[in-house]
N, C-alpha and C positions, 0 to 999 in steps of 0.2 A: 504493500500500500504506500502510495506517495502522498506527501503533504502538498496540497494545491492552494495557491493564492490566486484569486480573481479580483483584479482592480477595476472597479466600475460596476455598478449594479443597475444598469439600464436593461433593456430587453435582452441583449446578448449576454452580458455578464451575469445577470441574475439566473437566467435559464441555464447557462453553462455551469455555474456554481452548483445549482441544485442537482443537475443531472450528474455531475462529477461525484457528488456525495451519494447519489443513488447508485452509482457504479462502484461504491465502496471506498472512495478516497476520503481523506480528511481534508475538509475544504474551509478556507477563510474567504468570505466575500467582503471586500473592503471598499469603502466610498468616503469621500471627504465631506459629504452632506450628512451631518450628524442626525438630523431629523429623520432622514430616510432610513439610516441604520437603526435608530431606536424603534422605528415602526416595524422594521423587518424582524427585530428581536422579539417583538410582540406578535409576529405572524401577520402583520398588515403589509400587503403588497403595494408597491407604487404603480403597478401596471395591472391591466386586466389580461390574463392569459389562461385559458381553460386548462385545468389539471395541475397548474403550477403550485397553487396553495396547498393542495393535499401532499404533494411530494416535499415541499418546503417543511411543513409541519412534521412529517414523518422523519426527515433527516435531521432536523433540529432535535427532536426527541431522542433520536439514536445517538446523538453526540458527535455526528460527523460533519455538521454544518454550523459555521460560526460567522458572526458579523462584527466587523471592527471599523473604526475610523483611523486607526494607527497604521500608517504605511510602513513604518520601521518594523513593527512587530510582524506585519504580514510578510514582508520580504525575508526577514530573518528566519521565520518558521516554515517557509515554503521551499519545496524542491523545484516545483514548476510554477511559474508565475504567468498568468494570462493577463495581457493588457486588453481591456474591453471598454475603454473610455470612448467618448464620442469623437467623431471626425466630421463635424458639420461643414457644409459648403460655405466658402467665402464668396464675396461679391462676384468674383470672376469664374466661379464654378469649381475652383480647386478645393481640395480637402484641407481643412484646418488641422494641422498636426500638433498644435501647441499642447494639448492634453496628453497625447502619446509621448511627446518629448519630455514633458514634466515628469511623467511616470518613469521613463527611462533614466532620467537624472536621479530620481529617488532610489531606484533599484541599485544604481552604481554607488550611491552614497551609503546604502545600508547593507549591501551584499556581504555575507559572512561565510561563503562557501560556494561550491559549484551550483549554478542555477541554470535552468532552461527558461528562457524568456520568450513567450509566445505572443505574437501579434494575432489577436482574435478579432480586433476591430477591422473594419474594411479600410484599407490604407493603400495609397498609391504605390506603384512599383518603385522599389528602391528604399522603402521605409525601413525594411529589416536592417539594411546596412546603416541607415541613419541612427536607428536605435542602438545598434552595435557600437557605433562611434561614440555616441553620447555616454553609454555605460562605461566604455573603456576610458574615455576622457575623465570621467568622475572617479574611476578606480585609480587612474594615474595620479590624479590630484591628491587623493588621500593615501597614495602609496600602497594600494591593495594589489595582491597577486592572484586573486581568485579567477578561476576559469569559468567561462559561461558559454552557452550556445544560444543562437537566435533561431526561432522557428516561426514560419508563417503557417497558420492553421485557420484559414477563413471559415466563417460560419455561413450556412445556407438555410437559415431559419425563416419560415413564413410566419408572420404574426398571426395569432389565432390558432396556429398549428405548431408552435415552436417546441413544445414539450415532445410531441410525437416526432418531429423532425430531428430532435436531439437524441431521442431514444432509438430511432430507426432511420438513420440518415441514408440517402442514396449513395453517398461516398464520403470518405474522410480524406481530405487533402493535407499533406504534410510537406512543407517546403523547408529543407534544411541542408546544411553543408557538413554535417557531422553524423557519422553512423551511431555514435553514442546517443545523440539527441533523438534520432529516429527510433532507436530501440526503446528508449524510455517512453516516448510518445505512444508507441504501440502498446506498451504495458499500461499506460494511463487509460488508453481506449481498449483495454483487453476484452471487455464485455462485447464490444462491437467486432473486434478482431475474431473472437471465438464464434460469433454469429455470422461470420463470413461477409461482413460489410466490406465492399470494395475499398481498398486503400490505394491512394495515388501518392507516390513519393517522388518529389521533384526538387528543383532548386528554389531559392527564395523568390526570385523574380517571377517565375512561372506560377507559383502558388498565389502570389499577390495578384497576378493578372487574371487568373481563373475566375475569381469572384467578380471582378468588374466585367469581364467578358460574358459571364453567365447572365448577370443582371441586365447588361446592355442588350443582349440577344432577346431576352424575354420582353424588355421594353419595346424593342423594334417590332416584335411579333404583335404586341397589343396595339401599337400605333398603326401597324399595317391593317389589322382587321377593322379598326375604327375608321380608317380612310375608306376601306371597302364598304363599310356600312353607310357612310355619307353618299357614296356613289349608288349603292343599292336603293336607297331612298328615292333617288332621282330617276332611276331606270325601272323601278317597279319590281326589283328582285328582293329576295328574303335572305338577310345576312346569316341567320341561324342555319338555314339549309346550305348556304355557301360554305360556312365554317364546317358544317358536318361533312360536306363533300371533300373539302380540303383535308380535314383531319383523318379521313379514311386512308389517306396516303401515308404509309409508314415513315416516309422521309420528313413529313411535316408534323404529324400527331395533332390530336384535337386540343391539347392543353394550351391555355393562354390565347385561345381564339374566340373570346367572348367579347362582343362589342359592348361599349359602355361610354361613360362620360370622360374617360381618360384615366391614366394611371396616377397613383399618388403613393404616399407612404414614406417610410424612412430610408428606402433603398433605391428604387428605380430613378426618381428625380435626381437624387444626389449622385448616384454612381454613374449615370449616363453623362452628366455634366463633368464629373471628375475625370472619367476616362477620355473624354474629348479634350479636356485641358492637358492631360498627360501627353496626348498625341501632339498637341500644339507645341509643348515643350521640346519634343523631339522632331519638330518640323514635319509632322504628318497631319493630315486632316481626315477625320473619320466621317465621311460624308453621310453614310447610312445612319449612323447614330445621331449626328447633328440633325438630320431630317426627322428622325423619330422624336427628338426633343421638341422641334417646331410643330410637328403633327399633333403632339399631345396638347400643346398650348392651343392649337387651332381647334381641337376636339372640344375642349372645355368652352371655348368661345362660341363655337357653333351650337352647342347645346343651350347656352344662355340665350343666344340670338333667336333660336327656334322657339323657346318658351315665351320670350318677350313679344316676338312678332305674332305668335298665335293668339295669345291672351289679349293683346292690345287691340285686336280687331273687335272685341266685344266689351272689354273692361278698360277704363282709363287706368293706366299703370299706377298713378298716384293714389288710386283707391283700391288697388289689387292686393290680395293676400294670398301668399303661397305657403302650402303645408309641405315641409321637408320631412321625408321619411329616411332617416339614416344620415349621420354626419361623419362617422369614422371612414377612413379610406377603404376599408373592407370590413366584412362581418367578423365577429369573434375577436375584436380588439377595440380599445378605446382610443387608438392612435389617430390623430387628425393631421399629422405632418404632411403637407402638400396634398391634402385630400381635395378632390374635385369639388366637394361641397363648398369649400371656402371661396373659390373663385366664382362659382355659380351664384351663391348667396350674395356675394358682394356686387355682382353684376345686376341682380334683381333689385337690391336696395338702392343702387346708384340711379335707377329710373323711378324711384319713389315708392316701391312696393314694400309691404310689410311681410314679415316671415314668422310663421309658427313652426317650430322645429321639435322633432323628437328623434332620439337615438337610444337604443338600449344601454349603451355604455359610453357614448361620446359627449354627453351633455356637459360634464364638468370641464373637459378640455375646450369645448366650443365657447364656453362663457368667457374664457380669458383670451382665446385666439380671435374672437369676434367682439371684444370689449368695446372697440371704437365705434361699432354700429349697434350697440346694445339697445338704443332707443327704438330700433326697427325690429328687434328680435323678441319673440315670446317663446320661452322654453316650456315644453309640455310633458305631461306624465305618461302619455301613450300616443299611439298613432291616431286614435279616435279624437282625442282632445286637440291634437294638432290640426285635424281636418275641420274643426268647428269654424264656420264662417269663411272657409277658404274658397278661393276661385279655382285653385288647381292643386292637385297632389303632385309632388315631384319625388319619385323614389330614387334615391341616390346611392343607397347601400343595401345589398340584398340579404338583410337579416332574415332568418327563417321565419320569425313571427309575422313578418309582413305578408308572407305567402298565405298565411291562414286568416288574414283579416276578413271580417264580414263586410263585404263591399257595399251591400245595400245600406248597412248602418253608417258606413263612411259617407255615402252619397247623401243620406238623409240630413246630415249635419253640415254639409257644404253649402256655399252660396251659389257656386257654379259647378260645372261638371267636367273640368279638364283633368286628365291623368297622364302625366309624363313619366313613363316607365323607363328610366335611363339604364336599367340593368336587364331589361327584357324578361322580368320575372313572370309577368302575366301575358306574354306575347301569344301563348297558345290557349289562353282562357277566353272562351267565347262569351261568357257572361260579362266580363269586364268591358268588352267592346259594345255590349248592349246598354250598360249602365252609364259609361263615361265616354267623353270624346277622348279616345285613347291614342297615345303616340309612343311608340317604342323607338329603338335605335336600329335603323336598317331593316325594319320588318313591320 
C-alpha cells in the first residue's frame, strides 16, 4: 500500500482521492481552502457527483481517507503526490499554470525522500518538464539531494459519471521517463491492472497531449452534428435519423452525435482553446479545432436568435417570460462552467425578457454566475413553478425528471404555448406537438 497525496479537491482531485482510498491506498486530500476541508471532514461535498458521498463516507470511516490544509504534512507523508489544482483559461485561451507551479514549488520545499509527482490536472504539453525544473530548483536552493520522478496521468472523467469512470476507466495513460515510476504507478492502479484495464505507457509529452486531443476531437464531433442540425432544419431533414445513420458506421460511432445548444462544461471550452494556443506557440494552426470553437459560439447564438424571432412574432419581448428547464451544462452535475444556458439566458434578458428558471442541482451556482441580471431572474422549486405565466419553455439540460413531466399540467399554467426543446428530449413524442408549438434542434 502506498501513501497518496492529492493536492486540490475540485472535481478531479476529490474523485481521484476517494477512488484511490477505495483501491486500498492511504490517501490525504489537501486544499488551501480551509472551509472546504472542514466541510469534507464532516462529509459535506463541495460538488454534486452521484455515488461520491457514499464512497467518501465509507473510506473516511475505514481510516484510509484524510483531509488536510497543511501542504508540508501532505508532501512529507506521501509517496505519490497528485497535482489536481485548476488550470483555468487566460484571456488568450492559454492555460493558467500558476497553481500547478505553486504546488511544484511547495513539493520541492518540503520533499523529504523519493517522491513521484503526478500531473493529474489537464496541462499543456511541456508542463511535466516545467514542474520538474521548479522542484529541482527548490531542492537546489535548500541543498536537498532527494530523487523524484514526474508522471503525466491525465484524467478522463465525465461529470455526472466521474465515480464510474474512475472505477472502470476505458484506459489508464501513464507518461513517464522512469521505469521505477511506471512500476509504482501500476501498483497504485493495481485494482485496474488486475481487471485488465488497458494501460498506455508513453513519454510525458504524449500523455499530456492525449487528453487535449481527446477532448478536442469530441468537441469537433459535437460542433459538426450541431452544424448539420442547422442545415437539417432548412432542408427538411431529421438530424436524429442522420446521426443514427452516421453512427451505424463503425468508423464514426453514435457517441457525441446528439444535436443541442452547444457544448459547455469544465473541459471542452477550455481545452479546445488551450490546444489551439499551444499550436500557435509552435507556429501551427489547428484549423479544424478553431472552426469547432467558432461553430459552438454560433450554435448558442443561433438558438437564442431562433427563440427570440419566434416568440416576438406574437409577444412583445419586453413583456415575455421564458421558463428555463435545466441550467447545468449537462445532467447529473451542478456545474455551470461555460454552460449554454448562461449565454442563452443573457441573450433573452438583453431584449427585455424575464426568466423563470429551474434546475435540479444548478440553482445555487446560477445565482452567483447570473448575479448581475438577478432582477430579471426568478428561481423556482420545480419545472411546474417555472412554467407559471411563461410564454415559452426552453429545455436546456436533459435531466431525467423533465422526461416525465405532465405536459398538460405544464400547459395549463403557461401564458402561451411555445416549447423549445434544445436537447430533443420530446422530439418523438406526438402528444407534445399537439399541446405546444414545438421546436427541436434539427428535427
